C-alpha positions in Angstrom: 141.8 -28.3 20.0 138.8 -26.4 21.1 138.6 -25.0 24.7 135.1 -24.3 26.0 135.1 -21.6 28.6 132.2 -20.3 30.7 130.9 -16.9 29.8 127.8 -14.7 29.5 126.5 -16.6 26.5 126.8 -20.2 27.9 123.1 -20.3 28.8 122.0 -19.1 25.4 124.3 -21.6 23.7 122.9 -24.5 25.8 119.3 -23.4 25.1 120.0 -23.5 21.4 121.3 -27.1 21.5 117.8 -28.6 22.0 117.8 -31.8 19.9 114.2 -32.2 19.0 115.1 -33.3 15.5 117.8 -35.8 16.6 115.5 -37.4 19.2 113.6 -39.1 16.4 116.7 -40.8 15.1 118.7 -43.8 16.2 121.5 -42.1 18.0 124.4 -43.8 19.7 127.6 -42.9 21.6 130.4 -44.5 19.5 134.1 -45.0 20.2 136.2 -44.9 17.0 139.7 -46.4 17.3 141.6 -45.5 14.1 145.2 -44.4 13.8 144.9 -43.1 10.2 144.8 -39.3 10.2 142.6 -39.2 7.1 140.3 -42.2 7.6 139.6 -41.4 11.3 138.2 -37.9 10.8 136.2 -39.1 7.7 134.5 -41.9 9.7 133.9 -39.6 12.7 132.3 -36.9 10.5 130.2 -39.5 8.8 128.9 -41.0 12.0 128.1 -37.5 13.4 126.3 -36.6 10.2 124.2 -39.8 10.7 123.1 -38.5 14.1 125.7 -40.2 16.4 128.1 -38.9 18.9 131.6 -40.2 18.0 134.8 -40.0 20.0 137.9 -40.6 17.9 141.1 -42.0 19.5 144.3 -43.1 17.7 145.8 -45.9 19.8 144.9 -48.7 22.2 146.0 -46.8 25.3 143.6 -44.0 24.6 140.9 -46.5 23.7 141.3 -48.2 27.0 141.1 -44.9 28.9 138.0 -43.8 27.0 136.3 -47.2 27.3 136.8 -47.2 31.0 135.4 -43.7 31.4 132.4 -43.5 29.1 129.6 -46.0 28.5 129.7 -46.5 24.8 127.0 -48.1 22.7 129.3 -49.3 20.0 133.1 -49.5 19.2 134.5 -49.2 15.7 138.0 -50.8 16.0 140.9 -50.7 13.5 142.9 -53.9 14.0 146.2 -52.3 13.1 147.1 -49.9 15.9 150.5 -48.4 16.6 150.9 -49.6 20.2 148.8 -52.8 20.4 147.3 -55.2 17.9 143.6 -54.7 17.7 142.9 -58.4 18.2 144.8 -58.3 21.5 142.8 -55.3 22.6 139.5 -57.0 21.7 140.5 -60.2 23.5 141.3 -58.1 26.6 138.0 -56.4 26.5 136.1 -59.6 26.1 138.0 -61.3 28.9 137.0 -58.4 31.1 133.3 -59.2 30.3 132.9 -56.0 28.3 130.0 -56.8 26.0 129.8 -53.6 24.0 129.3 -54.4 20.3 132.5 -54.0 18.2 132.8 -53.6 14.4 136.3 -54.5 13.3 137.6 -52.4 10.4 140.9 -53.5 8.8 142.8 -54.1 5.6 143.3 -57.7 6.7 141.1 -59.4 4.1 141.8 -63.2 4.1 139.3 -65.7 5.4 141.6 -66.6 8.2 141.8 -62.9 9.3 138.1 -62.6 9.4 137.7 -65.8 11.4 140.3 -64.6 13.9 138.5 -61.2 14.3 135.1 -62.7 14.8 136.4 -65.4 17.1 138.1 -62.7 19.2 134.7 -61.2 19.8 134.0 -58.8 17.0 130.3 -58.5 16.1 131.0 -57.5 12.5 134.1 -57.3 10.2 134.5 -54.8 7.5 137.5 -54.8 5.1 139.1 -51.6 3.9 138.5 -49.8 1.7 134.8 -49.5 2.2 132.0 -47.0 1.5 130.8 -44.9 4.4 127.3 -45.8 3.6 128.0 -49.5 4.2 129.6 -48.8 7.5 126.6 -46.7 8.6 124.2 -49.4 7.5 126.2 -52.0 9.6 126.2 -49.6 12.6 122.4 -49.2 12.3 121.9 -53.0 12.0 123.9 -53.7 15.2 122.0 -51.0 17.1 118.7 -52.4 16.0 119.4 -55.9 17.4 116.8 -57.2 19.9 118.1 -56.8 23.4 120.9 -54.5 22.3 122.3 -51.8 24.5 120.1 -49.1 23.0 116.9 -51.2 22.8 115.2 -50.3 26.1 113.8 -47.6 28.3 115.4 -46.1 31.4 112.9 -45.2 34.1 113.3 -43.5 37.5 110.4 -42.0 39.4 108.2 -40.4 36.8 111.0 -40.0 34.3 111.1 -42.3 31.2 114.1 -42.0 28.8 113.9 -43.8 25.4 117.6 -44.4 24.6 116.8 -45.2 21.0 114.9 -42.1 20.1 116.6 -39.9 22.6 113.2 -39.0 23.9 112.4 -38.0 27.5 109.0 -38.1 29.2 108.1 -36.7 32.6 104.9 -38.1 34.0 104.0 -39.3 30.5 104.6 -35.9 28.8 107.3 -35.5 26.3 109.8 -32.7 27.0 112.7 -31.5 24.9 116.2 -31.4 26.5 119.4 -30.1 24.9 121.6 -33.0 23.8 124.4 -32.4 26.3 122.0 -32.3 29.3 120.3 -35.4 27.9 123.6 -37.3 27.7 124.4 -36.4 31.3 120.9 -37.4 32.4 121.2 -40.8 30.7 124.5 -41.5 32.4 123.0 -40.6 35.8 119.9 -42.7 35.2 122.0 -45.7 34.2 123.8 -45.3 37.5 120.9 -44.2 39.7 121.6 -43.9 43.5 125.3 -44.1 42.8 127.9 -41.3 42.6 129.0 -40.6 39.0 132.4 -39.0 38.8 132.6 -35.5 37.4 135.0 -36.7 34.7 132.6 -39.3 33.5 129.8 -36.8 33.3 132.0 -34.5 31.3 132.9 -37.3 28.8 129.2 -38.2 28.5 128.4 -34.7 27.3 131.5 -33.7 25.4 133.8 -35.4 23.0 137.3 -36.6 24.0 139.0 -33.6 22.2 137.0 -30.9 24.0 138.3 -29.3 27.2 135.5 -28.3 29.5 135.7 -26.0 32.5 133.9 -27.0 35.7 131.7 -23.9 35.4 130.3 -25.2 32.1 129.5 -28.5 33.7 127.7 -26.8 36.6 125.8 -24.7 34.1 124.6 -27.9 32.3 123.6 -29.4 35.6 121.8 -26.3 36.8 119.8 -26.0 33.7 119.0 -29.7 33.7 117.7 -29.5 37.2 115.6 -26.4 36.3 114.0 -28.1 33.3 113.2 -31.2 35.2 111.7 -29.3 38.2 109.6 -27.2 35.8 108.3 -30.3 34.2 107.3 -31.8 37.5 110.0 -34.5 37.8 110.0 -36.3 41.1 113.7 -37.0 41.1 116.7 -35.1 42.6 120.2 -34.6 41.2 122.7 -34.0 43.9 126.2 -32.6 43.6 128.6 -34.6 45.8 131.4 -32.1 46.6 134.8 -33.2 45.4 133.4 -36.4 43.7 130.6 -35.8 41.2 126.9 -36.2 40.9 124.1 -38.6 41.9 120.5 -38.9 40.9 117.9 -40.2 43.3 114.3 -41.2 42.8 111.3 -40.2 45.0 111.5 -41.2 48.7 
């Protein structure tokens, strides 16, 4: 498990993460719930190679924790989990009015199984074994849906963030932002004028298996503020001591 510590090279590493290439692709934050130690990493790696940010967890308890902490664009859910049946977990999420799209992946292949999964709230149903290319195509199809969670712009002051192309404009001019800083900015913009907890900001920028020191988070926020100020942004990002961060538009 990787531990990320602050050090003299943090600034250089962050600078090199600029995602100008990824910004032109359909990119999403995806929660993968899969208990198989071979299938899970294979799907996660395939998603990341396709330009997505994937968090992999192995049981329903961890899935609930991740789902309540991070705003995901899509969930890939194995229905056979060690602690809770996936159908039960999906029913619970839908009862709580959580509308995040879900692709069920499972070895349950009968027609009755498929009907049960779709009736529980799955947006798609994929039977194991499957080709990675098919799963990626289904992911892209869901993310392209009109009115989907990725299909709109976020605006605040003179900032405009295209959440499909991962493209940021300040006063109409495109600027490049490293991917971790962009993920933090998106979370803040989605919760403008509200305090975003530090843990939520960390999870937006780093995967669930990365441990991040507070110094690294502050380095990300400091550089994000500097880039936005240099570009003429009319917003402010505040650190709320002991709580987290808040973005505010012009007054």
